[in-house]
N, C-alpha and C positions, 0 to 999 in steps of 0.2 A: 324661815324658809317657806312656811305654809302661806303666810300673808303676802309674800312676794311672788309666790307661784313659780319659784325657780329651784333647781336642784342645788345640793350642797357644793358640787363641783363648779357650777356656773357662778354661784355667789362668791366662792373662794377666788375664782379667776377675776371677777370684776372688782372685788375688794383689793386684790393684788395689784391691779392696774391703777386703782385710785391711790393706794399707798405709794406705789412707785412714782406717781405723778405729784406726790406731796399734797393731794387734795384732802385726804383724811389722815388721821394719826391715832395712836393709842392714847386714851385718856388716863387720868389718874385713878378713876374709880374702877371697881370690879363688880361683876355680877355673880351671885351665888346660884349654882344650878344643882347643888347636892354633891358635886364632886369637886374637882379642882376649880378654884375661882377663875373666872374669865375676865380679861381686861375689856373695858368699854372702848368703843370706837367713836371718835368725834370728828366733826369737821375741823380742818385746819383753818382757824379764823384769820390767819395771816396770809392765806393763799390768794386773797383778792380784796377789793375795796368796794364800797357802796357810796354813791353820792346821794345826798338828801337835802331837801329845802323845805322850810316851813314859812309859808307866806302869811304874815300877820296884817293887821290893818294899818300899821305904821312902820313896820320893819320886815326885812327879809332875813331869815336865819339860814345860812347855807353851811353844810359841813361834809366832810368825808369820814367814813367809818369803816371799821374792819367787818368781817363777816359775822361777828357776834353783835353788831350794831353799836359797838363802843366808838364814840366820836373821837377821832384822832386829831382833827383840826376843824375850826369853824370860823365863820365870818358873819358879822351883823351889818346890814346895810339899811340906811334910812329909805323908806318906801312910801309912795303916794298911791293909795288904792285906786285912784282914777287913771293910773298908767295903763296903757294898752297891754294886751297879752303878749304881743311881739316884743315890746320894750322890756316888760318884766321878765319874760323867759330868757331873753338875750342877756339880761343882767345876771340872772342865776347861772347861766352857762359860763359867762365870763368869770364869775366868782368860783365856780368849780375848777376851771382851768387855772386860776390864780392859786387856789389852795393846793392843787396837785403840784404845780411848778415850785411853789415855795417850800414844799415838803419833799421834794425830790421824787415824786411819784409820776406815773404816766396814765393816760386815759385808758390804755389797754388793760390796766389792772382792774378797772371797774366792771362789775357784773350787772349793774343797773343803776337807775336814778329814781328816787322816790320824791313825790311832791305832795305837800299838805296844803289845802286851800280852805279859806274861811267862807265856804259856799257849798250849796248842795252839788254833789258830783254824781254823774252817771258812771259808775265804776267800770262797767264793761266797755263803754265808749271812751272813757277818759276825758269827759267834757263837763263843763259847768252847766247846770240847768237852772235857769232863773225861776222866780225872781231871787236876786241875791245882791250883796253889797259890791259885787265885782261886775260893774256895768261894762258891757262890751265883750265879756268872756263867753257868753252863751254860745254853745255848740262849736267853740273854737277848738281845732284839732291840736290839743296840747301835746299829746304824745308824739305825733309826727314832727311838729315844729321843734320840740326839745331834743328828740333823738337825732334829728338831722344836725343839731349843733354839737351834741356830745357823743354820738355814735354808740349808744347803749339803749337797751329796752327801758322804757319809762313807765312808771306806775303812778297813778293819781288817785287821791281819795280826799274826803273832807276832813277838816281838822279834828272833829270830835272822835271819829273812828281811829285816826292816827294816835290821838292821846290815850284812847282806851287801850290800844295795843301797848303803848309805852308803859302805862300804869300796870297792866297785867304782867308784863315781863319783869318789872322791878319788884313785884311782891314776893316776899319770902314764902308765903303760904301757897303760891301758885294757884290761887282760886280759879275755878272754872266758870264762875257765874259773876260777872261784874257789869255794872252800869256806870259809865263815866258821864257825869252831867256838867256841861260847860255853861256857866252863867257869866256872860260878859256883854259886849255890844249886842250879840245875838245869843240865843239859847238853843242847845241841842244836846243829844245824848248818843254816846257810842256804847254798843252792847256786845259784851263777850259772853257767848252762850256755849257751854261745853267746850271751853278753851278755844273757840273759834269766833272770829268777828262776824256778827250777824248784820247783814246789810238789807235784807228783804229782797223783794222781786226786782226792784229797779234802783236800789241804793237809798231809798227814802226812810228806811227804818231808823227810829230814834229822833225823828224830826218833831220833838215835843214842843218846840217854841211856837208852833203854829196850830196847836190844839186850842180850841175856843174854851175859855174858862168862865165867861160871863154872858148870860142871856140878855142882860141889860147893858150891853157894851156901848161905851161912848168913845173909846180910844181906837183910832185907826192904826193898824199894823203896817209895817213897811211892805208886806205882801199884798196889801189891798183889802184885807178882811178886817172885820171889827171883832174885838174881844180876844185876840190871841194872847197866849201866855207872854210872848215877847212884848206886846203892847202895854203890859202892866209891870213886868218884872225885869226887863233887860236894862242894860246900862243906859241906852239912849232914852228909854222910857222914864227911868228914875231921874235922869238929867233934866228931862222935860218938866217933870213934877217939881224939881228943885228950882228951876227957873220961874215956875209959876209962884213959888214962895219967895222970890226975890234974890236967889243965889245965882252966881255966875257959874253955871255948870253946863257942859256940853258933851262930855264923854263919860264912859264908865270909870275912867281914871279920876275924873273930877268928883264923881260920887264917892269913890273909895276915900279920897283925900278928906272930904267933908265928914264922912262917917268916922274916920280915924281921928279927926279933930274933935270928936264928940259933939258934933252939931246935932241936936235932938231930932229935928225933922229928917235929917239924912239917915240917922239910925232907925227911926220909925219906918221910913220908906224901905230900907234894906230888909228889915225884919218882915214887913208885909210882902216884899218880893219873895222872901224865903217861903212864906206860906203859900203864895201863888204857885211857885215852882213845886212845893211840896204836894200840892193837889195832884199834879200830873205824875210826879214821882211815886205817889201812893198807888196810882193806877198801874204804873210800871211794876211796882213790887207785887201787886196782886196778880198780874198777868204772867210775869217772867220769874218771880221768886228768886231774885239774885241773893247772893250772900254778902256782897259789898256794893254800897252806893258811894261813889267818890265824887265830891263836888269840887270842880275846878273853874278856871276862867277868872277874869279880872275881878268880878264882884266877890269871889271867894276870898279875896284879900281883906275883906271886911271881917273875916274870921267868924266867930260864933254868932254874930248878929244875923248873918244869912243862914248859917247852919241850924240855928235854933228853930227858925221858921219851918225849914224843911222837915226836921225831925218831928216837930209838933204835929204836922198834918199826916205824916206817914204813920206814926204810932196811933194817931186818933182814928184813921180811916181803915187801916189794914187789920186783918185777923191775926191773932197771936201766932198762929202756925207760920205765917209768912215773915214775921218779924223776930221770931224766937232767936235765930242765929244771925240776924242781920246787923251789919255794922254800917254806919253812915258817918263818913269822915271827910275832912278837907284834903285836897291833893297837896302834896308837898311842893315846895318851891323848886322847880326844876326847869330852868330857862331853856334847856336844850331838849326837853321832852318831845317836842314836835319833830325835831331832826332825828332823834333816836327812833321814834315811832315810824317815821317815813322809811328809815333804814330797815327796820324790822319788817315792814310791809314788803319791801323789795326782796329781802331774804326769803320770806314766805312764798312770794310769787316765783322767784328764780329757781327754787328747789321744789316746786310743785311737780306733779306727775307730767304736766304738759311741757314744762320748761327745763326740767332738770338736766336732760341730755345736752341741750344747747348751752346751759350754764357751765356744766362740767367741761365741755369742749372749749369754751371761752377761757376758763381758768387754766386748762391744760396748755392752750396756745400761748398764754401769757407766761406761764412758768417754764415752758419748753418751746421757745420760739423756733420756727423752722429757719434754717440757715439758707 
């Protein structure tokens, strides 16, 4: 009551309205307060739906989830990254409509739509900010276009932030300090600080792929600078180096296939990539002092070849105090993590102080339609 700034009577009245509307319910757990145990109150996760989409470089993963971000139905669609934003977003909207219809659900049950993009995102504006792999998306009004097709609020963020949310939610220890490092075609980091996603002033926090790691740089990065982490350790950079050694490699997936086939030069390049990434991760550990570093992305599928390089540099460069309780692990194989994370983002935004009333009214109108 103190934190809400409301009286006991007011809180009781509002909870009663929410119970009557089936928006909240009693949970299985109890709280001990020294007297009679009190039942916990929880959100009724079946009271609404969330639409979510994870845009990858070759596929769109679209799903609908309950209010706990459990994916109820999903669809994977082949995708060309050169598609226009209008074409891509229309395809996502059609997939949401199809999933709802095939599962006997309605658009009115949705409280929002979440979108994960493989590009830098201005979170406040909901727009892609170049340079990125998504040519033609810069400053496109994603939220307005997609919400006009689905008629719900739309939330947009970059893929590493989305994956950080998904990893944080699935951990049993509920760690408050996590850095999720994605090493694939590009390189980035999602940061969970004190159980909250940290984006920085303009959404650029965690953009470790474009930190310069070599003063004698010879490799040009996709961003136009020389010596970025991505120019040495990303999937496209390792594929470039493998082609220079006579191998037919063009993508991060090709690099992984060669490393898994025990091709020595591929293994050597992946381990060196781990050391390069480990240099900036070590700086991250010294500055933020997380308790978990989770390595994901396509190149993480090379397993301990990449992980060993990261660990080597972190433990070599960081003070014992920062690494004493630090774990550095590979992300588990969760194909729908991007969809789950996008749904979690929607839930967080929908029940924020600014949006909670509108969300509750939307759920109420769906559960108790006016005749």
